VEXMITOR-245373 format. One record per atom (N, C-alpha, C): residue in three letters; x, y, z; residue number from 0. Coordinates in steps of 0.2 Angstrom, whole numbers, plus 5000, padded with zeros to 4 digits. Each point is the difference from the previous one (the first is absolute). Layout:
// residues N
<res:ala&east:X&north:Y&up:Z&n:NUM>
...
//
This chain:
// residues 144
<res:met&east:4442&north:5065&up:4809&n:0>
<res:met&east:4996&north:5006&up:5004&n:0>
<res:met&east:5005&north:5005&up:5003&n:0>
<res:asn&east:5006&north:4997&up:5003&n:1>
<res:asn&east:5004&north:5005&up:5003&n:1>
<res:asn&east:5004&north:5005&up:4995&n:1>
<res:lys&east:5001&north:4997&up:4994&n:2>
<res:lys&east:5003&north:5004&up:4995&n:2>
<res:lys&east:4995&north:5005&up:4997&n:2>
<res:trp&east:4994&north:4998&up:5000&n:3>
<res:trp&east:4995&north:5005&up:4997&n:3>
<res:trp&east:4999&north:5006&up:5005&n:3>
<res:ile&east:5000&north:4998&up:5007&n:4>
<res:ile&east:4999&north:5005&up:5005&n:4>
<res:ile&east:5007&north:5005&up:5000&n:4>
<res:thr&east:5006&north:4997&up:4999&n:5>
<res:thr&east:5006&north:5004&up:5000&n:5>
<res:thr&east:5000&north:5004&up:4994&n:5>
<res:gly&east:4997&north:4998&up:4994&n:6>
<res:gly&east:5000&north:5004&up:4994&n:6>
<res:gly&east:4995&north:5006&up:5001&n:6>
<res:val&east:4995&north:4998&up:5002&n:7>
<res:val&east:4995&north:5006&up:5001&n:7>
<res:val&east:5002&north:5005&up:5005&n:7>
<res:ala&east:5004&north:4998&up:5006&n:8>
<res:ala&east:5002&north:5004&up:5004&n:8>
<res:ala&east:5006&north:5005&up:4997&n:8>
<res:leu&east:5004&north:4996&up:4996&n:9>
<res:leu&east:5006&north:5004&up:4997&n:9>
<res:leu&east:4997&north:5005&up:4995&n:9>
<res:ala&east:4995&north:4998&up:4996&n:10>
<res:ala&east:4997&north:5005&up:4995&n:10>
<res:ala&east:4997&north:5006&up:5004&n:10>
<res:gly&east:4996&north:4998&up:5005&n:11>
<res:gly&east:4997&north:5006&up:5004&n:11>
<res:gly&east:5005&north:5005&up:5003&n:11>
<res:ser&east:5005&north:4997&up:5003&n:12>
<res:ser&east:5005&north:5004&up:5002&n:12>
<res:ser&east:5004&north:5005&up:4995&n:12>
<res:met&east:5001&north:4997&up:4994&n:13>
<res:met&east:5002&north:5004&up:4995&n:13>
<res:met&east:4996&north:5005&up:4997&n:13>
<res:leu&east:4993&north:4999&up:5000&n:14>
<res:leu&east:4995&north:5005&up:4999&n:14>
<res:leu&east:5000&north:5006&up:5005&n:14>
<res:leu&east:5001&north:4998&up:5006&n:15>
<res:leu&east:5000&north:5005&up:5006&n:15>
<res:leu&east:5006&north:5004&up:5000&n:15>
<res:ala&east:5006&north:4997&up:4998&n:16>
<res:ala&east:5006&north:5003&up:5000&n:16>
<res:ala&east:5001&north:5005&up:4994&n:16>
<res:gly&east:4997&north:4998&up:4995&n:17>
<res:gly&east:5001&north:5004&up:4993&n:17>
<res:gly&east:4999&north:5007&up:5001&n:17>
<res:pro&east:4994&north:5003&up:5003&n:18>
<res:pro&east:5000&north:5007&up:5001&n:18>
<res:pro&east:5005&north:5003&up:5004&n:18>
<res:ala&east:5002&north:4996&up:5005&n:19>
<res:ala&east:5005&north:5003&up:5005&n:19>
<res:ala&east:5007&north:5001&up:4997&n:19>
<res:leu&east:5001&north:4996&up:4995&n:20>
<res:leu&east:5007&north:5000&up:4996&n:20>
<res:leu&east:4999&north:5005&up:4994&n:20>
<res:ala&east:4994&north:5003&up:4998&n:21>
<res:ala&east:5000&north:5004&up:4995&n:21>
<res:ala&east:5003&north:5007&up:5001&n:21>
<res:gln&east:5002&north:5003&up:4995&n:22>
<res:gln&east:5003&north:5007&up:5001&n:22>
<res:gln&east:4994&north:5005&up:5002&n:22>
<res:ile&east:5002&north:5004&up:5005&n:23>
<res:ile&east:4995&north:5005&up:5002&n:23>
<res:ile&east:5001&north:5006&up:4996&n:23>
<res:glu&east:4995&north:5003&up:4998&n:24>
<res:glu&east:5000&north:5006&up:4996&n:24>
<res:glu&east:5002&north:5006&up:5005&n:24>
<res:arg&east:5006&north:5003&up:4998&n:25>
<res:arg&east:5002&north:5006&up:5003&n:25>
<res:arg&east:4998&north:5006&up:4997&n:25>
<res:ser&east:4998&north:5005&up:5005&n:26>
<res:ser&east:4998&north:5007&up:4998&n:26>
<res:ser&east:5006&north:5004&up:5000&n:26>
<res:ser&east:4999&north:5006&up:4996&n:27>
<res:ser&east:5006&north:5005&up:5001&n:27>
<res:ser&east:4998&north:5006&up:5005&n:27>
<res:ala&east:5005&north:5002&up:5003&n:28>
<res:ala&east:5000&north:5006&up:5005&n:28>
<res:ala&east:4999&north:5006&up:4996&n:28>
<res:pro&east:4997&north:5005&up:5003&n:29>
<res:pro&east:5000&north:5007&up:4997&n:29>
<res:pro&east:5007&north:5002&up:4997&n:29>
<res:gln&east:5000&north:5004&up:4995&n:30>
<res:gln&east:5006&north:5002&up:4997&n:30>
<res:gln&east:5004&north:5004&up:5005&n:30>
<res:gly&east:5006&north:4999&up:5001&n:31>
<res:gly&east:5004&north:5004&up:5005&n:31>
<res:gly&east:5000&north:4998&up:5007&n:31>
<res:thr&east:4997&north:4994&up:5001&n:32>
<res:thr&east:5000&north:4997&up:5007&n:32>
<res:thr&east:5007&north:4997&up:5002&n:32>
<res:glu&east:5003&north:5002&up:5005&n:33>
<res:glu&east:5007&north:4998&up:5002&n:33>
<res:glu&east:5000&north:4999&up:5008&n:33>
<res:val&east:5003&north:4994&up:5002&n:34>
<res:val&east:5001&north:4999&up:5007&n:34>
<res:val&east:5008&north:5001&up:5001&n:34>
<res:tyr&east:5001&north:5002&up:5006&n:35>
<res:tyr&east:5007&north:5001&up:5002&n:35>
<res:tyr&east:5001&north:5000&up:5007&n:35>
<res:phe&east:5007&north:5000&up:5002&n:36>
<res:phe&east:5001&north:5000&up:5008&n:36>
<res:phe&east:5001&north:5007&up:5002&n:36>
<res:ile&east:4997&north:5001&up:5005&n:37>
<res:ile&east:5001&north:5007&up:5004&n:37>
<res:ile&east:5006&north:4999&up:5004&n:37>
<res:ser&east:5000&north:4994&up:5003&n:38>
<res:ser&east:5006&north:4998&up:5004&n:38>
<res:ser&east:5000&north:4993&up:5001&n:38>
<res:pro&east:5006&north:4996&up:5000&n:39>
<res:pro&east:5007&north:5003&up:5000&n:39>
<res:pro&east:5002&north:5002&up:4993&n:39>
<res:glu&east:5006&north:5003&up:5000&n:40>
<res:glu&east:5003&north:5002&up:4994&n:40>
<res:glu&east:5004&north:4994&up:4997&n:40>
<res:asp&east:5000&north:5000&up:4994&n:41>
<res:asp&east:5005&north:4994&up:4997&n:41>
<res:asp&east:5007&north:5001&up:5002&n:41>
<res:gly&east:5003&north:4995&up:5002&n:42>
<res:gly&east:5007&north:5000&up:5003&n:42>
<res:gly&east:5000&north:5001&up:5007&n:42>
<res:ala&east:4995&north:5002&up:5004&n:43>
<res:ala&east:5000&north:5001&up:5007&n:43>
<res:ala&east:5003&north:4995&up:5004&n:43>
<res:thr&east:5003&north:5002&up:5005&n:44>
<res:thr&east:5002&north:4995&up:5006&n:44>
<res:thr&east:4995&north:5001&up:5005&n:44>
<res:val&east:4997&north:4995&up:5002&n:45>
<res:val&east:4994&north:5000&up:5005&n:45>
<res:val&east:5001&north:4995&up:5006&n:45>
<res:glu&east:4996&north:5001&up:5005&n:46>
<res:glu&east:5000&north:4995&up:5005&n:46>
<res:glu&east:4993&north:4997&up:5000&n:46>
<res:ser&east:5000&north:4994&up:5002&n:47>
<res:ser&east:4993&north:4996&up:5001&n:47>
<res:ser&east:4997&north:5001&up:5007&n:47>
<res:pro&east:4994&north:5001&up:5000&n:48>
<res:pro&east:4995&north:5001&up:4995&n:48>
<res:pro&east:5000&north:5006&up:4996&n:48>
<res:leu&east:4998&north:4999&up:4994&n:49>
<res:leu&east:5001&north:5006&up:4995&n:49>
<res:leu&east:4993&north:5002&up:4998&n:49>
<res:thr&east:4999&north:5006&up:5000&n:50>
<res:thr&east:4993&north:5003&up:4998&n:50>
<res:thr&east:5001&north:5002&up:4992&n:50>
<res:val&east:4995&north:4997&up:4997&n:51>
<res:val&east:4999&north:5001&up:4992&n:51>
<res:val&east:4994&north:5004&up:4999&n:51>
<res:arg&east:5001&north:5006&up:4997&n:52>
<res:arg&east:4994&north:5004&up:4998&n:52>
<res:arg&east:4999&north:5000&up:4993&n:52>
<res:met&east:4994&north:4999&up:4997&n:53>
<res:met&east:4998&north:4999&up:4993&n:53>
<res:met&east:4997&north:5006&up:4998&n:53>
<res:gly&east:5002&north:5002&up:4994&n:54>
<res:gly&east:4997&north:5006&up:4996&n:54>
<res:gly&east:4996&north:4998&up:4994&n:54>
<res:leu&east:4996&north:5004&up:4998&n:55>
<res:leu&east:4996&north:4998&up:4994&n:55>
<res:leu&east:4997&north:5007&up:4996&n:55>
<res:thr&east:5001&north:5000&up:4994&n:56>
<res:thr&east:4996&north:5005&up:4996&n:56>
<res:thr&east:4996&north:4997&up:4995&n:56>
<res:gly&east:4995&north:5004&up:4998&n:57>
<res:gly&east:4995&north:4998&up:4995&n:57>
<res:gly&east:4994&north:4995&up:5002&n:57>
<res:met&east:5000&north:4998&up:5006&n:58>
<res:met&east:4995&north:4996&up:5003&n:58>
<res:met&east:4999&north:5001&up:5007&n:58>
<res:gly&east:4996&north:4997&up:5003&n:59>
<res:gly&east:4999&north:5000&up:5008&n:59>
<res:gly&east:5001&north:4993&up:5003&n:59>
<res:val&east:5000&north:5000&up:5006&n:60>
<res:val&east:5001&north:4993&up:5004&n:60>
<res:val&east:4994&north:4999&up:5003&n:60>
<res:ala&east:4998&north:4993&up:5000&n:61>
<res:ala&east:4994&north:4998&up:5003&n:61>
<res:ala&east:5001&north:4992&up:5002&n:61>
<res:pro&east:4997&north:4998&up:5005&n:62>
<res:pro&east:5000&north:4993&up:5002&n:62>
<res:pro&east:4999&north:4995&up:4994&n:62>
<res:ala&east:5003&north:4994&up:5001&n:63>
<res:ala&east:4999&north:4995&up:4995&n:63>
<res:ala&east:4992&north:4998&up:4999&n:63>
<res:gly&east:4998&north:4999&up:4995&n:64>
<res:gly&east:4993&north:4998&up:4999&n:64>
<res:gly&east:4996&north:5006&up:4998&n:64>
<res:ile&east:5002&north:5006&up:5002&n:65>
<res:ile&east:4996&north:5006&up:4998&n:65>
<res:ile&east:5002&north:5003&up:4993&n:65>
<res:gln&east:4995&north:5001&up:4996&n:66>
<res:gln&east:5001&north:5002&up:4994&n:66>
<res:gln&east:4997&north:5007&up:4999&n:66>
<res:ala&east:5002&north:5005&up:5003&n:67>
<res:ala&east:4997&north:5007&up:5000&n:67>
<res:ala&east:5004&north:5004&up:4996&n:67>
<res:gly&east:4998&north:5002&up:4994&n:68>
<res:gly&east:5004&north:5004&up:4996&n:68>
<res:gly&east:5007&north:4997&up:4998&n:68>
<res:ala&east:5004&north:5005&up:5000&n:69>
<res:ala&east:5007&north:4998&up:4998&n:69>
<res:ala&east:5004&north:4999&up:5007&n:69>
<res:thr&east:4998&north:4995&up:5004&n:70>
<res:thr&east:5003&north:4999&up:5006&n:70>
<res:thr&east:5002&north:4992&up:5000&n:70>
<res:arg&east:5006&north:4998&up:5002&n:71>
<res:arg&east:5002&north:4993&up:5001&n:71>
<res:arg&east:5005&north:5000&up:5006&n:71>
<res:his&east:5004&north:4995&up:5001&n:72>
<res:his&east:5005&north:5000&up:5006&n:72>
<res:his&east:5007&north:4998&up:4998&n:72>
<res:his&east:5004&north:5001&up:5005&n:73>
<res:his&east:5007&north:4998&up:4999&n:73>
<res:his&east:5002&north:4993&up:5002&n:73>
<res:his&east:5006&north:4998&up:4997&n:74>
<res:his&east:5003&north:4994&up:5001&n:74>
<res:his&east:5008&north:5001&up:5000&n:74>
<res:leu&east:5003&north:4996&up:5004&n:75>
<res:leu&east:5008&north:5001&up:5001&n:75>
<res:leu&east:5003&north:4994&up:4998&n:75>
<res:leu&east:5005&north:5000&up:4996&n:76>
<res:leu&east:5004&north:4994&up:4998&n:76>
<res:leu&east:5007&north:5001&up:5005&n:76>
<res:val&east:5001&north:4995&up:5004&n:77>
<res:val&east:5006&north:5000&up:5004&n:77>
<res:val&east:5005&north:4995&up:4997&n:77>
<res:asp&east:5005&north:5002&up:4998&n:78>
<res:asp&east:5005&north:4995&up:4997&n:78>
<res:asp&east:4997&north:4995&up:4995&n:78>
<res:lys&east:4996&north:5003&up:4996&n:79>
<res:lys&east:4996&north:4996&up:4995&n:79>
<res:lys&east:5000&north:5004&up:4993&n:79>
<res:pro&east:5004&north:4998&up:4995&n:80>
<res:pro&east:5000&north:5004&up:4994&n:80>
<res:pro&east:4993&north:5000&up:4997&n:80>
<res:leu&east:4998&north:5005&up:4997&n:81>
<res:leu&east:4994&north:5001&up:4996&n:81>
<res:leu&east:4999&north:4995&up:4995&n:81>
<res:asn&east:5006&north:4998&up:4996&n:82>
<res:asn&east:5000&north:4996&up:4995&n:82>
<res:asn&east:4998&north:4992&up:5002&n:82>
<res:glu&east:5000&north:4999&up:5007&n:83>
<res:glu&east:4998&north:4994&up:5002&n:83>
<res:glu&east:4993&north:4999&up:5003&n:83>
<res:val&east:4996&north:5006&up:4999&n:84>
<res:val&east:4993&north:5000&up:5002&n:84>
<res:val&east:4996&north:4999&up:4994&n:84>
<res:asp&east:4995&north:4995&up:5001&n:85>
<res:asp&east:4995&north:4999&up:4994&n:85>
<res:asp&east:4995&north:5006&up:5001&n:85>
<res:leu&east:5000&north:5005&up:4996&n:86>
<res:leu&east:4996&north:5006&up:5000&n:86>
<res:leu&east:4993&north:4998&up:4997&n:86>
<res:asp&east:4999&north:4994&up:4997&n:87>
<res:asp&east:4994&north:4998&up:4997&n:87>
<res:asp&east:4995&north:4997&up:5005&n:87>
<res:gln&east:5003&north:4999&up:5006&n:88>
<res:gln&east:4996&north:4996&up:5006&n:88>
<res:gln&east:5000&north:5005&up:5006&n:88>
<res:pro&east:4995&north:4999&up:5004&n:89>
<res:pro&east:5000&north:5003&up:5007&n:89>
<res:pro&east:5006&north:4999&up:5003&n:89>
<res:leu&east:5003&north:5005&up:5003&n:90>
<res:leu&east:5007&north:5000&up:5004&n:90>
<res:leu&east:4999&north:4996&up:5006&n:90>
<res:pro&east:5004&north:4995&up:5001&n:91>
<res:pro&east:4999&north:4996&up:5007&n:91>
<res:pro&east:5003&north:5005&up:5005&n:91>
<res:ala&east:4997&north:4998&up:5006&n:92>
<res:ala&east:5003&north:5004&up:5006&n:92>
<res:ala&east:5005&north:4996&up:5004&n:92>
<res:asn&east:5006&north:5002&up:5001&n:93>
<res:asn&east:5005&north:4997&up:5004&n:93>
<res:asn&east:5005&north:5005&up:5002&n:93>
<res:glu&east:5006&north:4998&up:5003&n:94>
<res:glu&east:5005&north:5004&up:5002&n:94>
<res:glu&east:5003&north:5004&up:4994&n:94>
<res:ala&east:5000&north:4997&up:4994&n:95>
<res:ala&east:5004&north:5004&up:4995&n:95>
<res:ala&east:4995&north:5004&up:4996&n:95>
<res:met&east:4993&north:4999&up:5001&n:96>
<res:met&east:4995&north:5004&up:4996&n:96>
<res:met&east:4995&north:5002&up:5005&n:96>
<res:arg&east:5001&north:5006&up:5003&n:97>
<res:arg&east:4996&north:5002&up:5005&n:97>
<res:arg&east:4994&north:5004&up:4997&n:97>
<res:his&east:4994&north:4999&up:5003&n:98>
<res:his&east:4994&north:5003&up:4998&n:98>
<res:his&east:4998&north:5006&up:5005&n:98>
<res:phe&east:4997&north:5005&up:4998&n:99>
<res:phe&east:4998&north:5006&up:5004&n:99>
<res:phe&east:4992&north:5001&up:4998&n:99>
<res:gly&east:4996&north:4994&up:5001&n:100>
<res:gly&east:4993&north:5000&up:4998&n:100>
<res:gly&east:4996&north:5005&up:5005&n:100>
<res:gly&east:5003&north:5002&up:5005&n:101>
<res:gly&east:4996&north:5005&up:5004&n:101>
<res:gly&east:5000&north:5007&up:4998&n:101>
<res:gly&east:5004&north:5001&up:4995&n:102>
<res:gly&east:5001&north:5007&up:4997&n:102>
<res:gly&east:5006&north:5003&up:5003&n:102>
<res:gln&east:5004&north:4997&up:5003&n:103>
<res:gln&east:5006&north:5003&up:5004&n:103>
<res:gln&east:5005&north:5003&up:4995&n:103>
<res:thr&east:5003&north:5005&up:5002&n:104>
<res:thr&east:5005&north:5004&up:4996&n:104>
<res:thr&east:5007&north:5000&up:5004&n:104>
<res:glu&east:5000&north:4996&up:5005&n:105>
<res:glu&east:5006&north:5000&up:5004&n:105>
<res:glu&east:5000&north:4993&up:5004&n:105>
<res:thr&east:5006&north:4998&up:5001&n:106>
<res:thr&east:5001&north:4993&up:5003&n:106>
<res:thr&east:5007&north:5000&up:5004&n:106>
<res:thr&east:5000&north:4996&up:5004&n:107>
<res:thr&east:5007&north:4999&up:5004&n:107>
<res:thr&east:5002&north:4992&up:4998&n:107>
<res:leu&east:5006&north:5000&up:4998&n:108>
<res:leu&east:5003&north:4993&up:4998&n:108>
<res:leu&east:5005&north:4998&up:5004&n:108>
<res:glu&east:5000&north:4994&up:5002&n:109>
<res:glu&east:5006&north:4997&up:5004&n:109>
<res:glu&east:5004&north:4996&up:4995&n:109>
<res:leu&east:5006&north:5003&up:4999&n:110>
<res:leu&east:5005&north:4997&up:4995&n:110>
<res:leu&east:5006&north:4998&up:5003&n:110>
<res:glu&east:5003&north:4994&up:4998&n:111>
<res:glu&east:5006&north:4998&up:5002&n:111>
<res:glu&east:5006&north:5005&up:4998&n:111>
<res:pro&east:5006&north:5000&up:5004&n:112>
<res:pro&east:5005&north:5004&up:4998&n:112>
<res:pro&east:5002&north:4998&up:4993&n:112>
<res:gly&east:5002&north:5005&up:4996&n:113>
<res:gly&east:5003&north:4998&up:4993&n:113>
<res:gly&east:4996&north:5005&up:4995&n:113>
<res:glu&east:5001&north:4998&up:4994&n:114>
<res:glu&east:4998&north:5004&up:4994&n:114>
<res:glu&east:4993&north:4997&up:4998&n:114>
<res:his&east:4995&north:5004&up:4999&n:115>
<res:his&east:4993&north:4998&up:4998&n:115>
<res:his&east:4998&north:5005&up:4994&n:115>
<res:thr&east:4996&north:4997&up:4996&n:116>
<res:thr&east:4997&north:5003&up:4994&n:116>
<res:thr&east:4992&north:5001&up:5002&n:116>
<res:leu&east:4997&north:5006&up:4999&n:117>
<res:leu&east:4993&north:5001&up:5001&n:117>
<res:leu&east:4997&north:5003&up:4993&n:117>
<res:gln&east:4994&north:4998&up:4999&n:118>
<res:gln&east:4997&north:5003&up:4994&n:118>
<res:gln&east:4992&north:5000&up:5001&n:118>
<res:leu&east:4997&north:5006&up:4998&n:119>
<res:leu&east:4993&north:5000&up:5001&n:119>
<res:leu&east:4996&north:4999&up:4994&n:119>
<res:leu&east:4995&north:4996&up:5001&n:120>
<res:leu&east:4995&north:4999&up:4995&n:120>
<res:leu&east:4993&north:5003&up:5002&n:120>
<res:phe&east:4997&north:5003&up:4995&n:121>
<res:phe&east:4993&north:5003&up:5002&n:121>
<res:phe&east:4995&north:4995&up:4996&n:121>
<res:met&east:4996&north:4997&up:5003&n:122>
<res:met&east:4996&north:4995&up:4997&n:122>
<res:met&east:4992&north:5001&up:5001&n:122>
<res:asp&east:4996&north:4996&up:4996&n:123>
<res:asp&east:4993&north:5001&up:5000&n:123>
<res:asp&east:4997&north:4997&up:5006&n:123>
<res:ala&east:4993&north:5001&up:5001&n:124>
<res:ala&east:4997&north:4998&up:5006&n:124>
<res:ala&east:5000&north:4992&up:5001&n:124>
<res:ser&east:5002&north:4996&up:4995&n:125>
<res:ser&east:5001&north:4993&up:5000&n:125>
<res:ser&east:5007&north:4998&up:5001&n:125>
<res:his&east:5005&north:5005&up:5001&n:126>
<res:his&east:5007&north:4998&up:5000&n:126>
<res:his&east:5003&north:4998&up:4994&n:126>
<res:val&east:4997&north:5003&up:4994&n:127>
<res:val&east:5003&north:4998&up:4994&n:127>
<res:val&east:5003&north:5007&up:4997&n:127>
<res:ser&east:5005&north:4999&up:4996&n:128>
<res:ser&east:5004&north:5005&up:4998&n:128>
<res:ser&east:4996&north:5004&up:4994&n:128>
<res:phe&east:5002&north:5006&up:5000&n:129>
<res:phe&east:4997&north:5004&up:4994&n:129>
<res:phe&east:5004&north:4998&up:4994&n:129>
<res:asp&east:4998&north:5002&up:4994&n:130>
<res:asp&east:5004&north:4999&up:4994&n:130>
<res:asp&east:5000&north:5006&up:4996&n:130>
<res:pro&east:5006&north:5003&up:5000&n:131>
<res:pro&east:5007&north:4998&up:5003&n:131>
<res:pro&east:5000&north:5001&up:5007&n:131>
<res:pro&east:5004&north:4996&up:5004&n:132>
<res:pro&east:5001&north:5000&up:5007&n:132>
<res:pro&east:5001&north:5007&up:5002&n:132>
<res:val&east:4997&north:5002&up:5006&n:133>
<res:val&east:5002&north:5006&up:5004&n:133>
<res:val&east:5005&north:4998&up:5005&n:133>
<res:ala&east:5006&north:5001&up:4999&n:134>
<res:ala&east:5006&north:4998&up:5004&n:134>
<res:ala&east:5005&north:5005&up:5001&n:134>
<res:ser&east:5002&north:5001&up:5006&n:135>
<res:ser&east:5006&north:5004&up:5002&n:135>
<res:ser&east:5006&north:4998&up:4997&n:135>
<res:asp&east:5005&north:5004&up:5000&n:136>
<res:asp&east:5007&north:4997&up:4999&n:136>
<res:asp&east:5002&north:4996&up:5006&n:136>
<res:ala&east:5004&north:4995&up:4999&n:137>
<res:ala&east:5002&north:4996&up:5006&n:137>
<res:ala&east:5005&north:5004&up:5003&n:137>
<res:ile&east:5000&north:5000&up:5007&n:138>
<res:ile&east:5005&north:5003&up:5004&n:138>
<res:ile&east:5004&north:4995&up:5004&n:138>
<res:thr&east:5006&north:5002&up:5002&n:139>
<res:thr&east:5004&north:4996&up:5004&n:139>
<res:thr&east:5001&north:5003&up:5007&n:139>
<res:val&east:5000&north:4997&up:5005&n:140>
<res:val&east:5001&north:5003&up:5007&n:140>
<res:val&east:5005&north:4995&up:5003&n:140>
<res:thr&east:5004&north:5002&up:5004&n:141>
<res:thr&east:5005&north:4996&up:5004&n:141>
<res:thr&east:4998&north:5001&up:5008&n:141>
<res:val&east:4998&north:4994&up:5003&n:142>
<res:val&east:4998&north:5000&up:5007&n:142>
<res:val&east:5006&north:4998&up:5004&n:142>
<res:glu&east:5001&north:5004&up:5005&n:143>
<res:glu&east:5006&north:4999&up:5004&n:143>
<res:glu&east:4998&north:4996&up:5006&n:143>
//
């Protein structure tokens, strides 16, 4: 009886996990959409806290969950290479992958002294990347 219950529980959990592990269909952004840093500039030497200003052309900014026309929201990779991000799944929120689901276009970062890499991602209302991704060039800043 115990083996049967364990087997049923395992089968049920696999059925529930299946859709979560499936690849999410990614949409494309309008032609010409670009995300970029207004500030800081690549190679800048800065103090912490650092103000980051995010720019966008080709779309508008709206809070997460809002799907109003060609609007979505910003994300910021901090010391996280884009090639290490699973763009086929919703982006997790943590210190290396910051979400601006309130529609923010500016933020203040507390960074330790040293060299840091920053890269912007503009993603859909569910925190999923466009296909192809709308990503800025990675920039490097040195915090004194």
